[in-house]
N, C-alpha and C positions, 0 to 999 in steps of 0.2 A: 447481670453482674458487671463489675467495674473491669475494664480492659487493663490488665496488669502490664501488658506489653507497652501500652501507651504511657502508663506511669513511669515504667522503667525509662522510656525514651526520654520523657520529660525531665526526670531525675538526672539523667545522663547529660542533658542539654545544659540544665542548671549548673551541674557540676563543672561543665567545660568553661563555664563563666568564672569559675574560682581562680584568683590570681595565682601566678606560677609559685609564688613564695609559700603557698599553703598546699602544695602538691602532696605533702605527707598525710594531710587531713582529709584528702579528696575521697577516699573509699568510705570513711566515717560520715563525711558531710552528704555523700550520695545515699547512704542507707538511711541517714536521718530525713533527708528531703523526700526520699520514697515513702517512709513511714508517715510523714506529716502529709503528703499528698493524699495517701490511701485514707488516712483518718478524716481528713477534710472532705474528700469526695464521698465518703461513706455516710457522712451526716446529710448530704444532699439528698432531696427527693428525686431520684433519677429512675428512669426506666431502661430496659434494654432496647437495642435496636429492633429485635423481634417483636417486642410488645408494642413499640411506637408504630411499626408496620401493620400490625394487626389493627390497632385502633384507627390508623389511616384508612384502611380498607373499609372498616365498619363506617366511618365518617363518610367516605365516597359513596357507599350504598345508600346510606341515609339520605344524602344530598340528592341522589338520583330519584329515590322514592319521593322525597319531597317535591322535586321538580314535576314529577308525574302526577302526584296529588293536586298541586297547584294548577297544572294544564286541565286536569278533569274538573276542578272546581270552576275554573274559567268557562268551560264548555257549559256545565250546569247552570252557572249564573247567566250565561247569554240565553240559554233555552228558557229559563224561568222568566228573564225579562221579556223574551219575545211572547211568552204564554200570557203574561200579565199585562200586555200592551193594550191600546185601545180596541184592538180586534179580538184580544183573547177573552177568556171566561171572565165573567163579572165576579167581583169579590162580594 
């Protein structure tokens, strides 16, 4: 979900930029900015921090497995080249 506290903080900071002559409209502007920010962020394809962390962990495990498989493949290729060399079995 979208962090509403962060949206509130951003709306408040934007509201602080309103010129002093428009102080009467501040509350209304802040509410409109908050609603606009929420609507805009809702349209984005975002994930939660928890979902991001889970996918990051999955990617890390996948990379570790890939590294392990690459090392195993290098060993097998080295063994195969040694066995098919000039002193190895004939093809």
